[in-house]
C-alpha distance (Angstrom), angle and dihedral (degrees) to the residues before:
residue distance angle dihedral
M1 . . .
Y2 3.79 . .
E3 3.78 121.6 .
Q4 3.77 120.6 -172.4
D5 3.78 114.8 -129.7
N6 3.79 110.8 -173.3
S7 3.80 93.6 -159.8
Q8 3.81 90.5 52.4
N9 3.80 91.3 46.2
N10 3.79 89.9 53.2
I11 3.80 90.2 51.0
R12 3.80 91.8 48.0
E13 3.80 92.1 49.1
Y14 3.79 90.5 49.2
N15 3.81 91.5 49.3
L16 3.80 91.4 48.8
R17 3.79 89.9 53.3
L18 3.80 87.8 53.5
G19 3.79 89.3 52.9
D20 3.80 96.6 -102.2
F21 3.77 97.0 172.2
P22 3.80 129.3 117.2
Q23 3.78 113.7 -75.7
L24 3.80 97.2 176.8
I25 3.79 132.1 26.9
D26 3.80 121.8 -173.1
E27 3.80 111.6 -167.9
V28 3.79 99.2 -165.5
S29 3.81 94.2 175.0
N30 3.80 141.7 -25.6
T31 3.80 88.1 -78.3
L32 3.82 103.7 36.5
T33 3.80 129.8 59.0
Y34 3.80 132.6 163.5
V35 3.81 119.8 -154.9
G36 3.80 120.3 -163.0
Y37 3.80 128.3 -157.2
A38 3.81 119.2 -174.7
L39 3.78 133.2 -162.1
T40 3.79 90.4 -122.9
V41 3.78 134.6 23.7
G42 3.79 110.5 -98.0
A43 3.81 94.2 18.2
D44 3.79 117.3 173.6
Q45 3.81 110.2 -95.2
G46 3.81 89.4 -139.3
S47 3.82 94.8 55.2
A48 3.81 124.9 95.0
V49 3.82 94.1 -117.3
W50 3.81 100.7 102.4
K51 3.79 135.6 108.5
I52 3.80 106.2 -157.0
K53 3.77 126.9 -162.4
K54 3.80 122.8 -165.7
I55 3.80 118.0 -155.0
E56 3.80 113.4 -168.5
Q57 3.77 134.5 170.8
I58 3.79 117.6 -143.5
G59 3.79 111.1 179.3
T60 3.78 106.3 -40.6
V61 3.81 95.5 -27.8
W62 3.82 125.3 92.8
Y63 3.82 115.3 -148.9
V64 3.80 123.0 -157.8
Q65 3.79 114.4 -161.5
Y66 3.80 136.5 165.8
A67 3.78 128.2 -134.7
N68 3.81 108.1 -96.6
G69 3.80 88.3 6.3
D70 3.81 94.5 -82.2
D71 3.78 140.9 81.8
Q72 3.80 97.3 -118.7
Y73 3.80 122.1 136.1
I74 3.81 94.2 -123.3
N75 3.78 104.9 105.7
I76 3.79 134.8 96.7
W77 3.79 114.1 -121.9
N78 3.81 92.1 -147.6
N79 3.83 88.8 60.9
R80 3.81 95.5 52.4
S81 3.80 96.1 115.9
I82 3.83 94.3 53.3
L83 3.80 100.0 41.9
N84 3.81 123.1 108.5
Y85 3.80 112.3 -109.3
K86 3.78 127.5 -160.0
């Protein structure tokens, strides 16, 4: 079910204007994928300027989690496999 949230739509539109789209995708396996969003295009993968999303299938359910449990641009892409996801 989709519910429209105007405040969320405004945030999404703002993020899209900033270029908030995946810059890196690491498909580790058929059941595990990391998606990286950076503050700037071409950001250094070793800099703490990444928002990282982990998409994982366990059984028949797909889980979408963010590094550190939030969508802040404070993570290092190179550390994606050892970060804590919530």
